[in-house]
C-alpha positions in Angstrom: 96.1 97.8 89.6 94.3 100.7 91.4 93.8 104.3 89.9 94.6 107.2 91.8 91.6 109.2 91.7 90.4 111.4 95.0 87.3 113.2 94.4 89.1 116.2 96.3 92.2 117.4 97.2 92.8 120.3 99.7 96.2 121.9 101.0 95.1 122.5 104.6 97.4 125.0 106.6 97.0 125.5 110.2 98.7 127.8 112.8 99.1 130.6 110.1 100.3 133.8 111.7 100.5 135.9 108.5 97.5 137.7 106.7 95.8 136.2 103.8 97.2 138.7 101.3 100.7 137.7 102.5 99.9 133.9 102.4 98.4 134.1 98.7 101.6 135.9 97.6 104.1 133.3 99.5 101.8 130.4 97.9 101.8 132.1 94.6 98.2 131.1 94.4 94.9 132.2 96.3 93.5 130.7 99.2 90.0 129.2 99.1 89.4 129.7 102.8 91.3 131.9 105.5 89.7 132.2 108.9 90.6 132.4 112.4 91.5 129.3 114.8 90.9 129.2 118.4 94.5 130.4 119.4 94.9 134.3 119.4 96.7 135.6 116.2 96.3 131.9 114.6 94.6 131.4 111.2 93.5 128.5 109.0 94.2 128.3 105.3 93.1 126.2 102.7 93.7 125.9 99.1 91.7 123.6 96.8 93.7 121.6 94.3 92.1 120.7 91.0 91.3 116.6 90.4 91.0 116.5 86.8 94.7 115.4 86.6 95.5 114.8 90.4 99.1 113.5 90.0 100.0 116.7 87.9 98.0 119.0 90.2 100.0 117.7 93.3 103.5 118.2 91.2 102.6 121.6 90.2 101.5 122.7 93.7 104.7 121.1 94.8 106.7 123.5 92.5 104.6 126.3 92.8 104.3 126.4 96.6 106.3 123.7 98.0 109.7 126.0 98.7 107.4 129.0 100.2 105.6 126.1 102.4 109.1 124.8 103.6 110.4 128.3 104.4 107.2 129.2 106.3 107.1 126.0 108.3 110.6 126.5 109.2 110.2 130.1 110.6 106.9 129.2 112.2 104.7 131.2 109.8 102.7 128.1 109.4 102.3 125.6 112.1 101.4 122.8 109.8 100.9 121.9 106.4 98.7 119.0 105.2 97.4 117.8 102.0 93.8 116.0 102.2 93.2 113.4 99.6 89.6 112.6 99.6 88.1 109.3 98.5 84.7 108.0 98.4 83.9 104.7 99.6 80.8 103.0 98.1 78.3 101.7 100.8 78.3 98.5 99.1 82.0 97.8 98.7 84.1 95.6 100.7 87.3 97.3 100.4 89.1 100.0 98.7 92.7 101.2 97.9 94.5 103.8 95.9 98.1 104.2 94.8 99.8 107.6 95.3 102.7 107.5 92.8 106.0 107.8 94.8 107.1 110.7 92.6 104.1 112.7 93.8 104.3 111.4 97.3 108.0 112.6 97.3 107.5 116.1 95.8 105.0 116.8 98.4 106.4 115.3 101.5 110.0 116.9 100.3 108.5 120.2 101.4 107.5 119.0 104.9 104.0 118.7 103.7 102.1 115.7 105.4 99.9 113.6 103.5 96.4 112.7 104.8 93.9 110.4 103.5 89.9 111.2 104.1 87.6 108.4 103.0 83.8 109.2 102.9 81.1 106.5 102.8 79.1 107.4 99.5 75.1 106.4 98.8 74.3 107.5 102.4 71.2 109.5 101.0 69.9 105.9 99.6 70.4 104.2 103.2 68.5 106.8 105.0 65.5 106.3 102.5 65.2 102.7 103.3 
């Protein structure tokens, strides 16, 4: 059985049309990034999610910020909301898998938040030295 252990989790919000203070207040937490996008009046916001207990962190995020995210998606104050789960893939590995528990996926997806999996090759520095 695989363990659900991403090394990073980020809530990524694109097409944000409200200010950072209003976004932080609506989410009931602070954004770690808030910056302009290419489109005029459109911003990117990011919330870093703790990974010590990733399932609990996802459930807490859904409970704390999920209803506000759903409302902001509905009235277009946010264009897209995505949870990015980042995993490392060792360079000597042949395959990898990770299971996101159904109740955590349902808690996030129930508010219109997409789930994205990012996989990063690790031990790249070792390859460059050879």
